[in-house]
Biopython code that builds the backbone (N, CA, C, O; Angstrom):
import numpy as np
from Bio.PDB.StructureBuilder import StructureBuilder

atoms = [
    (1, "UNK", "N", (-49.364, 2.969, -71.787)),
    (1, "UNK", "CA", (-48.169, 2.922, -72.593)),
    (1, "UNK", "C", (-48.022, 4.208, -73.399)),
    (1, "UNK", "O", (-48.983, 4.669, -74.015)),
    (2, "UNK", "N", (-46.817, 4.790, -73.398)),
    (2, "UNK", "CA", (-46.603, 5.990, -74.186)),
    (2, "UNK", "C", (-46.593, 5.655, -75.678)),
    (2, "UNK", "O", (-46.380, 4.512, -76.082)),
    (3, "UNK", "N", (-46.829, 6.682, -76.467)),
    (3, "UNK", "CA", (-46.878, 6.526, -77.914)),
    (3, "UNK", "C", (-45.461, 6.442, -78.466)),
    (3, "UNK", "O", (-44.710, 7.414, -78.379)),
    (4, "UNK", "N", (-45.075, 5.287, -79.040)),
    (4, "UNK", "CA", (-43.726, 5.085, -79.544)),
    (4, "UNK", "C", (-43.497, 5.845, -80.836)),
    (4, "UNK", "O", (-42.349, 6.151, -81.157)),
    (5, "UNK", "N", (-44.527, 6.158, -81.581)),
    (5, "UNK", "CA", (-44.368, 6.910, -82.822)),
    (5, "UNK", "C", (-43.865, 8.323, -82.523)),
    (5, "UNK", "O", (-43.072, 8.874, -83.286)),
    (6, "UNK", "N", (-44.312, 8.896, -81.442)),
    (6, "UNK", "CA", (-43.866, 10.237, -81.067)),
    (6, "UNK", "C", (-42.393, 10.211, -80.678)),
    (6, "UNK", "O", (-41.656, 11.146, -80.993)),
    (7, "UNK", "N", (-41.960, 9.168, -80.005)),
    (7, "UNK", "CA", (-40.548, 9.069, -79.624)),
    (7, "UNK", "C", (-39.659, 8.899, -80.851)),
    (7, "UNK", "O", (-38.571, 9.472, -80.915)),
    (8, "UNK", "N", (-40.111, 8.126, -81.811)),
    (8, "UNK", "CA", (-39.330, 7.926, -83.028)),
    (8, "UNK", "C", (-39.226, 9.240, -83.796)),
    (8, "UNK", "O", (-38.152, 9.575, -84.296)),
    (9, "UNK", "N", (-40.305, 9.975, -83.896)),
    (9, "UNK", "CA", (-40.290, 11.254, -84.605)),
    (9, "UNK", "C", (-39.358, 12.263, -83.956)),
    (9, "UNK", "O", (-38.606, 12.957, -84.641)),
    (10, "UNK", "N", (-39.409, 12.342, -82.643)),
    (10, "UNK", "CA", (-38.544, 13.283, -81.930)),
    (10, "UNK", "C", (-37.078, 12.878, -82.060)),
    (10, "UNK", "O", (-36.214, 13.735, -82.246)),
    (11, "UNK", "N", (-36.795, 11.596, -81.966)),
    (11, "UNK", "CA", (-35.421, 11.095, -82.113)),
    (11, "UNK", "C", (-34.886, 11.400, -83.505)),
    (11, "UNK", "O", (-33.743, 11.835, -83.646)),
    (12, "UNK", "N", (-35.692, 11.180, -84.529)),
    (12, "UNK", "CA", (-35.269, 11.458, -85.901)),
    (12, "UNK", "C", (-35.000, 12.955, -86.091)),
    (12, "UNK", "O", (-34.071, 13.330, -86.806)),
    (13, "UNK", "N", (-35.791, 13.791, -85.469)),
    (13, "UNK", "CA", (-35.575, 15.231, -85.564)),
    (13, "UNK", "C", (-34.224, 15.609, -84.971)),
    (13, "UNK", "O", (-33.483, 16.386, -85.573)),
    (14, "UNK", "N", (-33.896, 15.076, -83.808)),
    (14, "UNK", "CA", (-32.618, 15.374, -83.177)),
    (14, "UNK", "C", (-31.453, 14.821, -83.976)),
    (14, "UNK", "O", (-30.411, 15.469, -84.075)),
    (15, "UNK", "N", (-31.611, 13.626, -84.552)),
    (15, "UNK", "CA", (-30.541, 13.038, -85.356)),
    (15, "UNK", "C", (-30.275, 13.901, -86.585)),
    (15, "UNK", "O", (-29.121, 14.197, -86.895)),
    (16, "UNK", "N", (-31.334, 14.309, -87.289)),
    (16, "UNK", "CA", (-31.176, 15.145, -88.480)),
    (16, "UNK", "C", (-30.571, 16.499, -88.101)),
    (16, "UNK", "O", (-29.683, 16.990, -88.798)),
    (17, "UNK", "N", (-31.033, 17.102, -87.019)),
    (17, "UNK", "CA", (-30.505, 18.391, -86.584)),
    (17, "UNK", "C", (-29.017, 18.272, -86.230)),
    (17, "UNK", "O", (-28.234, 19.162, -86.562)),
    (18, "UNK", "N", (-28.627, 17.202, -85.572)),
    (18, "UNK", "CA", (-27.226, 16.984, -85.216)),
    (18, "UNK", "C", (-26.371, 16.819, -86.466)),
    (18, "UNK", "O", (-25.272, 17.369, -86.546)),
    (19, "UNK", "N", (-26.864, 16.075, -87.426)),
    (19, "UNK", "CA", (-26.121, 15.891, -88.680)),
    (19, "UNK", "C", (-25.962, 17.218, -89.404)),
    (19, "UNK", "O", (-24.888, 17.501, -89.934)),
    (20, "UNK", "N", (-26.999, 18.034, -89.439)),
    (20, "UNK", "CA", (-26.922, 19.337, -90.097)),
    (20, "UNK", "C", (-25.893, 20.231, -89.398)),
    (20, "UNK", "O", (-25.118, 20.916, -90.066)),
    (21, "UNK", "N", (-25.880, 20.231, -88.083)),
    (21, "UNK", "CA", (-24.919, 21.047, -87.336)),
    (21, "UNK", "C", (-23.490, 20.571, -87.606)),
    (21, "UNK", "O", (-22.597, 21.392, -87.814)),
    (22, "UNK", "N", (-23.267, 19.268, -87.606)),
    (22, "UNK", "CA", (-21.928, 18.729, -87.852)),
    (22, "UNK", "C", (-21.463, 19.066, -89.260)),
    (22, "UNK", "O", (-20.313, 19.463, -89.445)),
    (23, "UNK", "N", (-22.324, 18.917, -90.252)),
    (23, "UNK", "CA", (-21.965, 19.237, -91.634)),
    (23, "UNK", "C", (-21.654, 20.722, -91.765)),
    (23, "UNK", "O", (-20.696, 21.095, -92.442)),
    (24, "UNK", "N", (-22.447, 21.568, -91.130)),
    (24, "UNK", "CA", (-22.198, 23.008, -91.167)),
    (24, "UNK", "C", (-20.844, 23.339, -90.547)),
    (24, "UNK", "O", (-20.107, 24.159, -91.095)),
    (25, "UNK", "N", (-20.505, 22.730, -89.431)),
    (25, "UNK", "CA", (-19.205, 22.966, -88.791)),
    (25, "UNK", "C", (-18.056, 22.501, -89.680)),
    (25, "UNK", "O", (-17.037, 23.184, -89.779)),
    (26, "UNK", "N", (-18.207, 21.361, -90.319)),
    (26, "UNK", "CA", (-17.153, 20.863, -91.204)),
    (26, "UNK", "C", (-16.954, 21.815, -92.375)),
    (26, "UNK", "O", (-15.817, 22.114, -92.740)),
    (27, "UNK", "N", (-18.037, 22.291, -92.966)),
    (27, "UNK", "CA", (-17.926, 23.239, -94.081)),
    (27, "UNK", "C", (-17.257, 24.531, -93.622)),
    (27, "UNK", "O", (-16.411, 25.078, -94.328)),
    (28, "UNK", "N", (-17.633, 25.014, -92.450)),
    (28, "UNK", "CA", (-17.047, 26.243, -91.924)),
    (28, "UNK", "C", (-15.552, 26.085, -91.679)),
    (28, "UNK", "O", (-14.772, 26.968, -92.038)),
    (29, "UNK", "N", (-15.144, 24.983, -91.080)),
    (29, "UNK", "CA", (-13.727, 24.759, -90.802)),
    (29, "UNK", "C", (-12.946, 24.630, -92.106)),
    (29, "UNK", "O", (-11.850, 25.179, -92.220)),
    (30, "UNK", "N", (-13.487, 23.917, -93.086)),
    (30, "UNK", "CA", (-12.820, 23.760, -94.369)),
    (30, "UNK", "C", (-12.664, 25.113, -95.071)),
    (30, "UNK", "O", (-11.594, 25.424, -95.593)),
    (31, "UNK", "N", (-13.733, 25.913, -95.083)),
    (31, "UNK", "CA", (-13.675, 27.230, -95.719)),
    (31, "UNK", "C", (-12.688, 28.138, -94.984)),
    (31, "UNK", "O", (-11.977, 28.919, -95.618)),
    (32, "UNK", "N", (-12.640, 28.043, -93.675)),
    (32, "UNK", "CA", (-11.701, 28.868, -92.896)),
    (32, "UNK", "C", (-10.254, 28.519, -93.211)),
    (32, "UNK", "O", (-9.410, 29.409, -93.313)),
    (33, "UNK", "N", (-9.963, 27.247, -93.364)),
    (33, "UNK", "CA", (-8.591, 26.868, -93.688)),
    (33, "UNK", "C", (-8.217, 27.322, -95.090)),
    (33, "UNK", "O", (-7.080, 27.730, -95.326)),
    (34, "UNK", "N", (-9.156, 27.254, -96.018)),
    (34, "UNK", "CA", (-8.866, 27.737, -97.370)),
    (34, "UNK", "C", (-8.619, 29.234, -97.377)),
    (34, "UNK", "O", (-7.682, 29.708, -98.019)),
    (35, "UNK", "N", (-9.450, 29.979, -96.671)),
    (35, "UNK", "CA", (-9.275, 31.425, -96.614)),
    (35, "UNK", "C", (-8.010, 31.803, -95.846)),
    (35, "UNK", "O", (-7.353, 32.792, -96.170)),
    (36, "UNK", "N", (-7.676, 31.023, -94.840)),
    (36, "UNK", "CA", (-6.461, 31.296, -94.070)),
    (36, "UNK", "C", (-5.213, 31.138, -94.901)),
    (36, "UNK", "O", (-4.244, 31.872, -94.707)),
    (37, "UNK", "N", (-5.217, 30.201, -95.818)),
    (37, "UNK", "CA", (-4.049, 29.988, -96.667)),
    (37, "UNK", "C", (-3.915, 31.062, -97.726)),
    (37, "UNK", "O", (-2.796, 31.387, -98.124)),
    (38, "UNK", "N", (-5.015, 31.621, -98.195)),
    (38, "UNK", "CA", (-4.949, 32.600, -99.277)),
    (38, "UNK", "C", (-4.697, 34.012, -98.790)),
    (38, "UNK", "O", (-4.348, 34.876, -99.595)),
    (39, "UNK", "N", (-4.859, 34.279, -97.515)),
    (39, "UNK", "CA", (-4.724, 35.655, -97.039)),
    (39, "UNK", "C", (-3.398, 35.900, -96.338)),
    (39, "UNK", "O", (-3.339, 36.644, -95.358)),
    (40, "UNK", "N", (-2.340, 35.283, -96.831)),
    (40, "UNK", "CA", (-1.031, 35.535, -96.257)),
    (40, "UNK", "C", (-0.591, 36.949, -96.615)),
    (40, "UNK", "O", (-0.718, 37.382, -97.760)),
    (41, "UNK", "N", (-0.080, 37.649, -95.636)),
    (41, "UNK", "CA", (0.364, 39.017, -95.847)),
    (41, "UNK", "C", (1.881, 39.004, -95.960)),
    (41, "UNK", "O", (2.583, 38.544, -95.060)),
    (42, "UNK", "N", (2.364, 39.507, -97.062)),
    (42, "UNK", "CA", (3.803, 39.594, -97.258)),
    (42, "UNK", "C", (4.190, 41.043, -97.477)),
    (42, "UNK", "O", (3.343, 41.893, -97.755)),
    (43, "UNK", "N", (5.443, 41.305, -97.352)),
    (43, "UNK", "CA", (5.938, 42.662, -97.498)),
    (43, "UNK", "C", (5.753, 43.172, -98.927)),
    (43, "UNK", "O", (5.590, 44.374, -99.138)),
    (44, "UNK", "N", (5.778, 42.270, -99.911)),
    (44, "UNK", "CA", (5.661, 42.671, -101.302)),
    (44, "UNK", "C", (4.270, 43.214, -101.641)),
    (44, "UNK", "O", (4.094, 43.888, -102.656)),
    (45, "UNK", "N", (3.297, 42.923, -100.798)),
    (45, "UNK", "CA", (1.930, 43.370, -101.074)),
    (45, "UNK", "C", (1.725, 44.858, -100.824)),
    (45, "UNK", "O", (0.708, 45.419, -101.233)),
    (46, "UNK", "N", (2.659, 45.490, -100.171)),
    (46, "UNK", "CA", (2.480, 46.880, -99.784)),
    (46, "UNK", "C", (3.507, 47.769, -100.455)),
    (46, "UNK", "O", (4.699, 47.464, -100.479)),
    (47, "UNK", "N", (3.029, 48.855, -100.989)),
    (47, "UNK", "CA", (3.910, 49.892, -101.520)),
    (47, "UNK", "C", (3.709, 51.126, -100.656)),
    (47, "UNK", "O", (2.652, 51.756, -100.692)),
    (48, "UNK", "N", (4.705, 51.457, -99.899)),
    (48, "UNK", "CA", (4.604, 52.590, -98.992)),
    (48, "UNK", "C", (5.415, 53.733, -99.580)),
    (48, "UNK", "O", (6.616, 53.608, -99.820)),
    (49, "UNK", "N", (4.742, 54.832, -99.801)),
    (49, "UNK", "CA", (5.431, 56.024, -100.281)),
    (49, "UNK", "C", (5.979, 56.768, -99.073)),
    (49, "UNK", "O", (5.226, 57.200, -98.200)),
    (50, "UNK", "N", (7.278, 56.910, -99.034)),
    (50, "UNK", "CA", (7.929, 57.551, -97.902)),
    (50, "UNK", "C", (8.381, 58.932, -98.320)),
    (50, "UNK", "O", (9.032, 59.112, -99.349)),
    (51, "UNK", "N", (8.027, 59.889, -97.513)),
    (51, "UNK", "CA", (8.474, 61.254, -97.758)),
    (51, "UNK", "C", (9.968, 61.323, -97.476)),
    (51, "UNK", "O", (10.424, 60.980, -96.385)),
    (52, "UNK", "N", (10.718, 61.770, -98.466)),
    (52, "UNK", "CA", (12.181, 61.804, -98.330)),
    (52, "UNK", "C", (12.631, 62.754, -97.237)),
    (52, "UNK", "O", (13.713, 62.572, -96.677)),
    (53, "UNK", "N", (11.838, 63.753, -96.922)),
    (53, "UNK", "CA", (12.243, 64.750, -95.954)),
    (53, "UNK", "C", (11.725, 64.447, -94.552)),
    (53, "UNK", "O", (11.777, 65.304, -93.669)),
    (54, "UNK", "N", (11.230, 63.240, -94.347)),
    (54, "UNK", "CA", (10.708, 62.883, -93.025)),
    (54, "UNK", "C", (11.862, 62.850, -92.025)),
    (54, "UNK", "O", (12.961, 62.393, -92.338)),
    (55, "UNK", "N", (11.596, 63.332, -90.843)),
    (55, "UNK", "CA", (12.626, 63.360, -89.802)),
    (55, "UNK", "C", (12.526, 62.061, -89.007)),
    (55, "UNK", "O", (11.788, 61.973, -88.026)),
    (56, "UNK", "N", (13.282, 61.053, -89.449)),
    (56, "UNK", "CA", (13.193, 59.732, -88.852)),
    (56, "UNK", "C", (13.771, 59.701, -87.442)),
    (56, "UNK", "O", (13.302, 58.938, -86.598)),
    (57, "UNK", "N", (14.759, 60.501, -87.186)),
    (57, "UNK", "CA", (15.366, 60.494, -85.846)),
    (57, "UNK", "C", (14.360, 60.960, -84.805)),
    (57, "UNK", "O", (14.210, 60.330, -83.758)),
    (58, "UNK", "N", (13.670, 62.060, -85.086)),
    (58, "UNK", "CA", (12.678, 62.549, -84.132)),
    (58, "UNK", "C", (11.509, 61.571, -83.996)),
    (58, "UNK", "O", (10.968, 61.395, -82.905)),
    (59, "UNK", "N", (11.126, 60.944, -85.093)),
    (59, "UNK", "CA", (10.035, 59.973, -85.040)),
    (59, "UNK", "C", (10.424, 58.783, -84.185)),
    (59, "UNK", "O", (9.643, 58.330, -83.348)),
    (60, "UNK", "N", (11.635, 58.275, -84.397)),
    (60, "UNK", "CA", (12.107, 57.144, -83.600)),
    (60, "UNK", "C", (12.269, 57.521, -82.131)),
    (60, "UNK", "O", (11.961, 56.733, -81.237)),
    (61, "UNK", "N", (12.752, 58.721, -81.901)),
    (61, "UNK", "CA", (12.933, 59.163, -80.528)),
    (61, "UNK", "C", (11.600, 59.276, -79.802)),
    (61, "UNK", "O", (11.464, 58.824, -78.665)),
    (62, "UNK", "N", (10.634, 59.871, -80.455)),
    (62, "UNK", "CA", (9.324, 60.011, -79.807)),
    (62, "UNK", "C", (8.681, 58.650, -79.585)),
    (62, "UNK", "O", (8.006, 58.443, -78.577)),
    (63, "UNK", "N", (8.882, 57.714, -80.517)),
    (63, "UNK", "CA", (8.360, 56.367, -80.329)),
    (63, "UNK", "C", (9.045, 55.670, -79.164)),
    (63, "UNK", "O", (8.396, 54.979, -78.379)),
    (64, "UNK", "N", (10.361, 55.852, -79.052)),
    (64, "UNK", "CA", (11.099, 55.250, -77.942)),
    (64, "UNK", "C", (10.629, 55.814, -76.609)),
    (64, "UNK", "O", (10.494, 55.073, -75.635)),
    (65, "UNK", "N", (10.381, 57.113, -76.558)),
    (65, "UNK", "CA", (9.883, 57.722, -75.320)),
    (65, "UNK", "C", (8.491, 57.209, -74.990)),
    (65, "UNK", "O", (8.164, 56.984, -73.825)),
    (66, "UNK", "N", (7.680, 57.026, -76.007)),
    (66, "UNK", "CA", (6.314, 56.550, -75.783)),
    (66, "UNK", "C", (6.322, 55.121, -75.258)),
    (66, "UNK", "O", (5.555, 54.782, -74.357)),
    (67, "UNK", "N", (7.185, 54.288, -75.818)),
    (67, "UNK", "CA", (7.263, 52.901, -75.374)),
    (67, "UNK", "C", (7.796, 52.814, -73.948)),
    (67, "UNK", "O", (7.330, 51.992, -73.158)),
    (68, "UNK", "N", (8.753, 53.645, -73.623)),
    (68, "UNK", "CA", (9.364, 53.621, -72.293)),
    (68, "UNK", "C", (8.581, 54.449, -71.281)),
    (68, "UNK", "O", (8.979, 54.547, -70.120)),
    (69, "UNK", "N", (7.484, 55.038, -71.706)),
    (69, "UNK", "CA", (6.662, 55.892, -70.822)),
    (69, "UNK", "C", (7.478, 57.021, -70.218)),
    (69, "UNK", "O", (7.247, 57.418, -69.075)),
    (70, "UNK", "N", (8.440, 57.543, -70.988)),
    (70, "UNK", "CA", (9.299, 58.660, -70.600)),
    (70, "UNK", "C", (10.073, 58.414, -69.308)),
    (70, "UNK", "O", (10.507, 59.365, -68.659)),
    (71, "UNK", "N", (10.251, 57.149, -68.928)),
    (71, "UNK", "CA", (10.998, 56.843, -67.709)),
    (71, "UNK", "C", (12.502, 56.998, -67.928)),
    (71, "UNK", "O", (13.224, 57.442, -67.036)),
    (72, "UNK", "N", (12.962, 56.633, -69.112)),
    (72, "UNK", "CA", (14.393, 56.653, -69.399)),
    (72, "UNK", "C", (14.708, 57.660, -70.495)),
    (72, "UNK", "O", (15.496, 57.369, -71.395)),
    (73, "UNK", "N", (14.115, 58.816, -70.431)),
    (73, "UNK", "CA", (14.251, 59.787, -71.505)),
    (73, "UNK", "C", (15.708, 60.195, -71.721)),
    (73, "UNK", "O", (16.161, 60.264, -72.863)),
    (74, "UNK", "N", (16.431, 60.462, -70.670)),
    (74, "UNK", "CA", (17.824, 60.883, -70.813)),
    (74, "UNK", "C", (18.687, 59.757, -71.373)),
    (74, "UNK", "O", (19.552, 59.995, -72.216)),
    (75, "UNK", "N", (18.455, 58.542, -70.911)),
    (75, "UNK", "CA", (19.233, 57.402, -71.403)),
    (75, "UNK", "C", (18.967, 57.194, -72.889)),
    (75, "UNK", "O", (19.897, 56.947, -73.657)),
    (76, "UNK", "N", (17.710, 57.292, -73.298)),
    (76, "UNK", "CA", (17.357, 57.105, -74.703)),
    (76, "UNK", "C", (17.960, 58.213, -75.553)),
    (76, "UNK", "O", (18.517, 57.943, -76.617)),
    (77, "UNK", "N", (17.856, 59.443, -75.100)),
    (77, "UNK", "CA", (18.418, 60.572, -75.856)),
    (77, "UNK", "C", (19.933, 60.438, -76.010)),
    (77, "UNK", "O", (20.469, 60.675, -77.092)),
    (78, "UNK", "N", (20.627, 60.058, -74.930)),
    (78, "UNK", "CA", (22.075, 59.881, -75.009)),
    (78, "UNK", "C", (22.446, 58.743, -75.955)),
    (78, "UNK", "O", (23.416, 58.854, -76.705)),
    (79, "UNK", "N", (21.689, 57.659, -75.925)),
    (79, "UNK", "CA", (21.976, 56.521, -76.802)),
    (79, "UNK", "C", (21.785, 56.915, -78.270)),
    (79, "UNK", "O", (22.577, 56.530, -79.130)),
    (80, "UNK", "N", (20.736, 57.678, -78.546)),
    (80, "UNK", "CA", (20.480, 58.111, -79.930)),
    (80, "UNK", "C", (21.570, 59.073, -80.392)),
    (80, "UNK", "O", (22.012, 58.998, -81.538)),
    (81, "UNK", "N", (22.005, 59.968, -79.525)),
    (81, "UNK", "CA", (23.087, 60.886, -79.889)),
    (81, "UNK", "C", (24.374, 60.121, -80.201)),
    (81, "UNK", "O", (25.081, 60.449, -81.155)),
    (82, "UNK", "N", (24.671, 59.111, -79.401)),
    (82, "UNK", "CA", (25.870, 58.309, -79.645)),
    (82, "UNK", "C", (25.764, 57.574, -80.977)),
    (82, "UNK", "O", (26.744, 57.491, -81.718)),
    (83, "UNK", "N", (24.600, 57.046, -81.282)),
    (83, "UNK", "CA", (24.406, 56.333, -82.547)),
    (83, "UNK", "C", (24.518, 57.276, -83.731)),
    (83, "UNK", "O", (25.051, 56.896, -84.774)),
    (84, "UNK", "N", (24.028, 58.496, -83.587)),
    (84, "UNK", "CA", (24.091, 59.462, -84.677)),
    (84, "UNK", "C", (25.520, 59.951, -84.939)),
    (84, "UNK", "O", (25.871, 60.285, -86.070)),
    (85, "UNK", "N", (26.329, 59.989, -83.894)),
    (85, "UNK", "CA", (27.706, 60.434, -84.044)),
    (85, "UNK", "C", (28.553, 59.410, -84.769)),
    (85, "UNK", "O", (29.542, 59.772, -85.407)),
    (86, "UNK", "N", (28.192, 58.139, -84.686)),
    (86, "UNK", "CA", (28.977, 57.069, -85.345)),
    (86, "UNK", "C", (28.654, 56.928, -86.772)),
    (86, "UNK", "O", (29.227, 56.078, -87.453)),
]
sb = StructureBuilder()
sb.init_structure("model")
sb.init_model(0)
sb.init_chain("A")
sb.init_seg("    ")
for serial, (resi, resn, name, xyz) in enumerate(atoms, 1):
    if name == "N":
        sb.init_residue(resn, " ", resi, " ")
    sb.init_atom(name, np.array(xyz, "f"), 0.0, 1.0, " ", f" {name:<3s}", serial, name[0])
structure = sb.get_structure()
């Protein structure tokens, strides 16, 4: 006959370990939800100093070319020229 005391000890170890893991997960999830609610990013949190002399048209144009992978460069340039004329 196997020793039943050894089986009880091993079972209790697994039960306690499982409870510790579950409690740790619950604490982690609770802390994550609390931190998730407090770290909302809003526009008011940022103060961006903008250089008044920045050339926004060239910046936007280069960004548009980068996004389009320069496939529609002429179309983008013509569209920007039309927008600037209005």
